[in-house]
MILO-479131 format. One record per residue (C-alpha): residue number from 1; x, y, z. Coordinates in nm, 2 decimals, decimal comma. Example, Ala and Ser with C-alpha at 12.3 -4.5 7.8 and 13.67 -1.06 7.14 Angstrom:
BEGIN
   resi       px       py       pz
      1     1,23    -0,45     0,78
      2     1,37    -0,11     0,71
This chain:
BEGIN
   resi       px       py       pz
      1    -0,39    -3,12    -1,11
      2    -0,67    -3,32    -1,19
      3    -1,04    -3,27    -1,12
      4    -1,22    -3,58    -1,28
      5    -1,61    -3,60    -1,12
      6    -1,51    -3,91    -0,93
      7    -1,31    -3,71    -0,68
      8    -1,37    -3,81    -0,29
      9    -1,68    -3,64    -0,18
     10    -1,72    -3,44     0,19
     11    -2,01    -3,65     0,41
     12    -2,36    -3,57     0,21
     13    -2,48    -3,24     0,35
     14    -2,82    -3,31     0,38
     15    -2,81    -3,68     0,52
     16    -2,76    -3,56     0,87
     17    -3,06    -3,39     0,89
     18    -3,39    -3,59     1,06
     19    -3,61    -3,63     0,97
     20    -3,52    -3,63     0,61
     21    -3,60    -3,31     0,43
     22    -3,79    -3,26     0,12
     23    -3,70    -2,99    -0,08
     24    -3,92    -2,84    -0,34
     25    -3,79    -2,66    -0,64
     26    -4,00    -2,43    -0,86
     27    -3,91    -2,34    -1,18
     28    -3,94    -2,06    -1,40
     29    -4,24    -2,07    -1,62
     30    -4,05    -2,06    -1,91
     31    -3,84    -2,35    -1,89
     32    -3,93    -2,70    -2,00
     33    -3,80    -2,98    -1,78
     34    -3,68    -3,25    -2,03
     35    -3,42    -3,37    -2,22
     36    -3,54    -3,23    -2,52
     37    -3,56    -2,90    -2,49
     38    -3,42    -2,82    -2,13
     39    -3,34    -2,45    -2,10
     40    -3,00    -2,37    -1,91
     41    -3,18    -2,32    -1,57
     42    -3,36    -2,69    -1,62
     43    -3,00    -2,82    -1,73
     44    -2,86    -2,69    -1,43
     45    -3,13    -2,77    -1,21
     46    -3,11    -3,16    -1,37
     47    -2,71    -3,16    -1,31
     48    -2,79    -3,00    -0,90
     49    -3,00    -3,28    -0,84
     50    -2,87    -3,58    -1,00
     51    -2,50    -3,50    -0,91
     52    -2,63    -3,44    -0,53
     53    -2,56    -3,74    -0,27
     54    -2,91    -3,74    -0,19
     55    -3,10    -3,68    -0,49
     56    -3,42    -3,87    -0,37
     57    -3,47    -3,52    -0,14
     58    -3,55    -3,36    -0,42
     59    -3,89    -3,24    -0,66
     60    -3,93    -3,04    -0,93
     61    -4,24    -2,85    -1,02
     62    -4,26    -2,65    -1,35
     63    -4,47    -2,59    -1,66
     64    -4,58    -2,97    -1,78
     65    -4,41    -3,11    -2,02
     66    -4,47    -3,41    -2,25
     67    -4,17    -3,65    -2,16
     68    -3,98    -3,49    -1,82
     69    -3,67    -3,58    -1,71
     70    -3,71    -3,95    -1,58
     71    -3,45    -3,97    -1,31
     72    -3,56    -3,71    -1,08
     73    -3,92    -3,63    -0,93
     74    -4,14    -3,40    -1,15
     75    -4,49    -3,23    -1,14
     76    -4,63    -3,05    -1,39
     77    -4,83    -2,77    -1,29
     78    -5,03    -2,53    -1,50
     79    -5,05    -2,18    -1,42
     80    -5,35    -2,05    -1,25
     81    -5,52    -1,72    -1,36
     82    -5,19    -1,62    -1,56
     83    -5,39    -1,37    -1,77
     84    -5,42    -1,13    -1,45
     85    -5,10    -1,28    -1,27
     86    -4,85    -1,34    -1,57
     87    -4,74    -1,68    -1,61
     88    -4,48    -1,67    -1,30
     89    -4,67    -1,57    -1,04
     90    -4,94    -1,79    -1,19
     91    -4,70    -2,10    -1,15
     92    -4,64    -1,99    -0,84
     93    -5,02    -2,00    -0,72
     94    -5,05    -2,36    -0,86
     95    -4,76    -2,44    -0,67
     96    -4,95    -2,29    -0,36
     97    -5,23    -2,46    -0,45
     98    -5,08    -2,80    -0,45
     99    -4,91    -2,77    -0,13
    100    -5,22    -2,76     0,02
    101    -5,27    -3,13    -0,03
    102    -4,90    -3,23     0,06
    103    -4,65    -3,21     0,35
    104    -4,49    -2,90     0,40
    105    -4,11    -2,91     0,22
    106    -3,83    -2,81     0,47
    107    -3,72    -2,60     0,18
    108    -3,90    -2,43    -0,09
    109    -3,62    -2,31    -0,38
    110    -3,75    -2,06    -0,59
    111    -3,52    -2,03    -0,91
    112    -3,43    -1,70    -1,09
    113    -3,73    -1,52    -1,05
    114    -3,72    -1,29    -0,76
    115    -4,12    -1,14    -0,78
    116    -4,20    -1,52    -0,71
    117    -3,99    -1,59    -0,41
    118    -4,14    -1,30    -0,25
    119    -4,49    -1,40    -0,32
    120    -4,40    -1,73    -0,17
    121    -4,26    -1,60     0,11
    122    -4,54    -1,37     0,18
    123    -4,83    -1,60     0,15
    124    -4,63    -1,88     0,33
    125    -4,43    -1,71     0,62
    126    -4,42    -2,04     0,80
    127    -4,20    -2,18     0,57
    128    -3,83    -2,15     0,47
    129    -3,75    -2,02     0,11
    130    -3,46    -1,99    -0,10
    131    -3,35    -1,81    -0,40
    132    -3,17    -1,98    -0,66
    133    -3,01    -1,72    -0,90
    134    -2,89    -1,76    -1,24
    135    -2,89    -1,44    -1,36
    136    -2,85    -1,08    -1,24
    137    -3,14    -0,98    -1,01
    138    -3,10    -0,63    -1,05
    139    -3,29    -0,69    -1,45
    140    -3,53    -0,91    -1,27
    141    -3,90    -0,80    -1,14
    142    -3,87    -0,83    -0,74
    143    -3,49    -0,73    -0,77
    144    -3,44    -0,40    -0,94
    145    -3,41    -0,18    -0,68
    146    -3,16    -0,19    -0,35
    147    -3,49    -0,20    -0,11
    148    -3,67    -0,46    -0,34
    149    -3,36    -0,65    -0,27
    150    -3,30    -0,56     0,10
    151    -3,68    -0,64     0,19
    152    -3,63    -0,97    -0,04
    153    -3,32    -1,11     0,15
    154    -3,49    -1,06     0,52
    155    -3,75    -1,30     0,40
    156    -3,48    -1,58     0,21
    157    -3,37    -1,84     0,42
    158    -3,07    -1,84     0,16
    159    -2,98    -1,67    -0,17
    160    -2,76    -1,90    -0,35
    161    -2,58    -1,74    -0,65
    162    -2,43    -1,95    -0,99
    163    -2,11    -1,72    -0,93
    164    -1,97    -1,45    -0,75
    165    -2,02    -1,25    -0,99
    166    -2,43    -1,26    -0,92
    167    -2,34    -1,27    -0,55
    168    -2,23    -0,92    -0,58
    169    -2,52    -0,82    -0,82
    170    -2,74    -0,90    -0,54
    171    -2,53    -0,70    -0,25
    172    -2,48    -0,43    -0,46
    173    -2,59    -0,14    -0,25
    174    -2,71    -0,27     0,01
    175    -2,49    -0,22     0,31
    176    -2,67    -0,49     0,52
    177    -2,52    -0,61     0,84
    178    -2,30    -0,92     0,82
    179    -2,55    -1,19     0,94
    180    -2,77    -1,07     0,64
    181    -2,47    -1,06     0,38
    182    -2,38    -1,38     0,48
    183    -2,72    -1,57     0,38
    184    -2,61    -1,45     0,03
    185    -2,37    -1,76    -0,08
    186    -2,23    -1,91    -0,41
    187    -2,25    -2,22    -0,59
    188    -2,05    -2,21    -0,85
    189    -2,20    -2,38    -1,15
    190    -1,99    -2,71    -1,27
    191    -2,02    -2,94    -1,55
    192    -2,01    -3,32    -1,53
    193    -1,70    -3,48    -1,68
    194    -1,83    -3,75    -1,94
    195    -1,49    -3,83    -2,05
    196    -1,26    -4,05    -1,86
    197    -0,91    -3,94    -2,06
    198    -0,83    -3,62    -2,28
    199    -0,95    -3,74    -2,70
    200    -0,75    -3,67    -2,98
    201    -0,87    -3,34    -3,15
    202    -0,97    -3,22    -3,49
    203    -0,90    -2,88    -3,67
    204    -1,25    -2,78    -3,58
    205    -1,39    -2,46    -3,39
    206    -1,69    -2,51    -3,22
    207    -1,97    -2,26    -3,12
    208    -2,24    -2,41    -2,94
    209    -2,48    -2,15    -2,81
    210    -2,84    -1,95    -2,80
    211    -2,83    -1,76    -3,17
    212    -2,88    -1,43    -2,99
    213    -2,67    -1,10    -3,04
    214    -2,56    -1,08    -2,63
    215    -2,39    -1,45    -2,73
    216    -2,16    -1,27    -2,96
    217    -2,19    -1,52    -3,23
    218    -2,24    -1,30    -3,52
    219    -1,92    -1,08    -3,43
    220    -1,72    -1,41    -3,41
    221    -1,87    -1,57    -3,76
    222    -1,71    -1,25    -3,92
    223    -1,40    -1,28    -3,75
    224    -1,38    -1,67    -3,84
    225    -1,43    -1,57    -4,19
    226    -1,16    -1,36    -4,23
    227    -0,89    -1,59    -4,05
    228    -1,00    -1,94    -4,20
    229    -1,00    -1,76    -4,56
    230    -0,68    -1,93    -4,61
    231    -0,69    -2,21    -4,41
    232    -0,92    -2,45    -4,58
    233    -0,80    -2,75    -4,32
    234    -1,02    -2,61    -4,09
    235    -1,38    -2,63    -3,99
    236    -1,62    -2,41    -3,83
    237    -1,95    -2,61    -3,69
    238    -2,21    -2,34    -3,53
    239    -2,50    -2,52    -3,31
    240    -2,80    -2,36    -3,14
    241    -3,13    -2,17    -3,22
    242    -3,30    -1,87    -3,12
    243    -3,46    -2,12    -2,85
    244    -3,41    -2,46    -2,74
    245    -3,61    -2,61    -2,96
    246    -3,61    -2,68    -3,32
    247    -3,73    -2,31    -3,41
    248    -3,69    -2,18    -3,75
    249    -3,41    -1,96    -3,84
    250    -3,44    -1,59    -3,80
    251    -3,26    -1,27    -3,89
    252    -3,01    -1,31    -3,66
    253    -2,93    -1,67    -3,78
    254    -2,93    -1,58    -4,16
    255    -2,66    -1,26    -4,06
    256    -2,44    -1,54    -3,92
    257    -2,52    -1,75    -4,22
    258    -2,41    -1,47    -4,43
    259    -2,10    -1,39    -4,26
    260    -1,98    -1,73    -4,27
    261    -2,05    -1,82    -4,64
    262    -1,73    -1,72    -4,77
    263    -1,60    -2,03    -4,63
    264    -1,81    -2,24    -4,84
    265    -1,85    -2,63    -4,72
    266    -1,59    -2,50    -4,45
    267    -1,85    -2,40    -4,22
    268    -2,18    -2,57    -4,12
    269    -2,47    -2,45    -3,96
    270    -2,66    -2,73    -3,73
    271    -2,96    -2,52    -3,59
    272    -3,04    -2,67    -3,27
    273    -2,92    -3,02    -3,20
    274    -2,97    -3,27    -2,88
    275    -2,70    -3,21    -2,60
    276    -2,58    -3,54    -2,66
    277    -2,50    -3,48    -3,02
    278    -2,30    -3,14    -2,88
    279    -2,12    -3,36    -2,65
    280    -1,97    -3,54    -2,94
    281    -1,85    -3,21    -3,10
    282    -1,69    -3,07    -2,82
    283    -1,47    -3,36    -2,74
    284    -1,36    -3,37    -3,08
    285    -1,30    -2,98    -3,12
    286    -0,97    -2,82    -3,12
    287    -1,11    -2,49    -3,00
    288    -1,42    -2,39    -2,88
    289    -1,59    -2,03    -2,87
    290    -1,82    -1,88    -2,59
    291    -1,77    -1,48    -2,70
    292    -2,03    -1,33    -2,47
    293    -2,06    -0,96    -2,50
    294    -2,30    -0,92    -2,20
    295    -2,18    -1,04    -1,83
    296    -2,27    -1,37    -1,88
    297    -2,31    -1,52    -1,53
    298    -2,17    -1,86    -1,57
    299    -2,17    -2,02    -1,87
    300    -2,22    -2,38    -1,88
    301    -2,08    -2,41    -2,22
    302    -1,75    -2,25    -2,06
    303    -1,72    -2,52    -1,80
    304    -1,82    -2,83    -2,07
    305    -1,54    -2,68    -2,33
    306    -1,29    -2,73    -2,04
    307    -1,44    -3,00    -1,90
    308    -1,37    -3,15    -2,24
    309    -1,02    -3,05    -2,27
    310    -1,07    -2,84    -2,54
    311    -0,89    -2,49    -2,61
    312    -1,16    -2,22    -2,50
    313    -1,17    -1,84    -2,65
    314    -1,43    -1,62    -2,41
    315    -1,45    -1,27    -2,28
    316    -1,39    -1,12    -1,99
    317    -1,73    -1,08    -1,91
    318    -1,98    -1,12    -1,62
    319    -1,86    -1,46    -1,43
    320    -1,69    -1,60    -1,68
    321    -1,33    -1,50    -1,56
    322    -1,40    -1,69    -1,27
    323    -1,36    -2,05    -1,44
    324    -1,17    -1,92    -1,75
    325    -0,86    -1,70    -1,58
    326    -0,55    -1,90    -1,64
    327    -0,73    -2,17    -1,83
    328    -0,84    -2,01    -2,13
    329    -0,77    -1,72    -2,40
    330    -0,98    -1,41    -2,25
    331    -1,05    -1,11    -2,46
    332    -1,09    -0,83    -2,26
    333    -1,29    -0,63    -2,52
    334    -1,43    -0,83    -2,74
    335    -1,54    -0,73    -3,10
    336    -1,44    -0,82    -3,46
    337    -1,07    -0,69    -3,48
    338    -0,99    -0,90    -3,08
    339    -1,17    -1,19    -3,18
    340    -0,99    -1,22    -3,51
    341    -0,65    -1,18    -3,35
    342    -0,70    -1,42    -3,07
    343    -0,82    -1,69    -3,38
    344    -0,52    -1,65    -3,58
    345    -0,33    -1,69    -3,26
    346    -0,55    -1,98    -3,13
    347    -0,53    -2,17    -3,52
    348    -0,14    -2,09    -3,63
    349     0,02    -2,16    -3,28
    350     0,04    -2,51    -3,24
    351     0,20    -2,52    -2,88
    352    -0,01    -2,25    -2,79
    353    -0,34    -2,42    -2,83
    354    -0,21    -2,75    -2,71
    355    -0,11    -2,61    -2,39
    356    -0,44    -2,46    -2,34
    357    -0,61    -2,81    -2,40
    358    -0,36    -2,98    -2,16
    359    -0,44    -2,69    -1,84
    360    -0,83    -2,77    -1,93
    361    -0,80    -3,13    -1,88
    362    -0,54    -3,11    -1,62
    363    -0,68    -2,81    -1,40
    364    -1,08    -2,87    -1,40
    365    -1,22    -2,79    -1,05
    366    -1,55    -2,72    -1,19
    367    -1,71    -3,05    -1,15
    368    -2,13    -3,11    -1,11
    369    -2,03    -3,27    -0,77
    370    -1,88    -2,98    -0,66
    371    -2,17    -2,77    -0,72
    372    -2,40    -3,02    -0,61
    373    -2,18    -3,02    -0,26
    374    -2,19    -2,68    -0,25
    375    -2,52    -2,63    -0,25
    376    -2,67    -2,90    -0,05
    377    -2,44    -2,74     0,21
    378    -2,62    -2,39     0,14
    379    -2,96    -2,57     0,17
    380    -2,85    -2,75     0,49
    381    -2,73    -2,44     0,63
    382    -3,10    -2,25     0,53
    383    -3,30    -2,60     0,67
    384    -3,13    -2,54     1,00
    385    -3,07    -2,23     1,05
    386    -2,72    -2,18     1,07
    387    -2,44    -2,00     0,88
    388    -2,29    -2,19     0,53
    389    -1,93    -2,30     0,61
    390    -1,89    -2,32     0,23
    391    -1,98    -1,93     0,22
    392    -1,66    -1,88     0,41
    393    -1,41    -2,06     0,18
    394    -1,59    -1,92    -0,11
């Protein structure tokens, strides 16, 4: 099985709609839609649009940035009265104000903010609103309770989720009829395969992640220091900062650095580095770690590790197994001891490591093109008011 991004694609789902629909995308207020410090949601939105067969139909609205992505239509809008309503509702109010001067879009797609989607639906009941969920709605304003999610679902044209795990989180306890439940769909996250063939790997272990406790970096760093103490031919590279910008190391970064300190020059803390530099490391790394302790919805680092043909070590958390099952070494109960045992095998068993690398390269269905086609199919169904055929195949 091989699955590069250039596989044949189905007809463009949105191309058959007349007149051509405009789809407005509203980002969370904290997102910065630019190549220098795009957050996870901005990165996915950029991939969704650039991988779409109809990228010209989309317009992104979000917090103003100095240098936005130059290949996607983007308008920066400052939140209105955020001191009163908060930054996300303030951004929604700014968008609604801007919308007064624009033709009505065929679909307004609100990303990962339940209360924003509900607010826009209440203010503009004449328009179709979609909610695109990147995280567990049960931990969001406007989605924590069953009653809130049931009411929200009734007002949405569709709810698109980045994994089946997130889809099930939204539907948890709702007990709605099939017609309503069918509005909750999955467009599993994908990644662009930037390599045309497998690359030679070096004895390097890469961790590329935000430096926050739930990502499990400290536990993995402690395990790495134990396993690699007698293996000086291996090198650890840690890329990431607390936020997606060049922030100064905080206490968690300091703890990670202290855990890796016994490895001396065999471990390097890089802090935040641009995405293109991460790609270079990914294609060289023999092993890539995504040691999430929390229920990660569908982390892009998992998909990119597989796309790079690296041996992936990850955890059975959230939506991760939807991509990693059968393609990676999955730790069921993540802690220092289980990470150390997994790392010992990956580092010392050359055949096992090479087998995971081969599987990752040969069996990669999680392309950005597939993600974009699935999302566009759901959007087309929402615009036309029909059930999504793709949802029936999930």
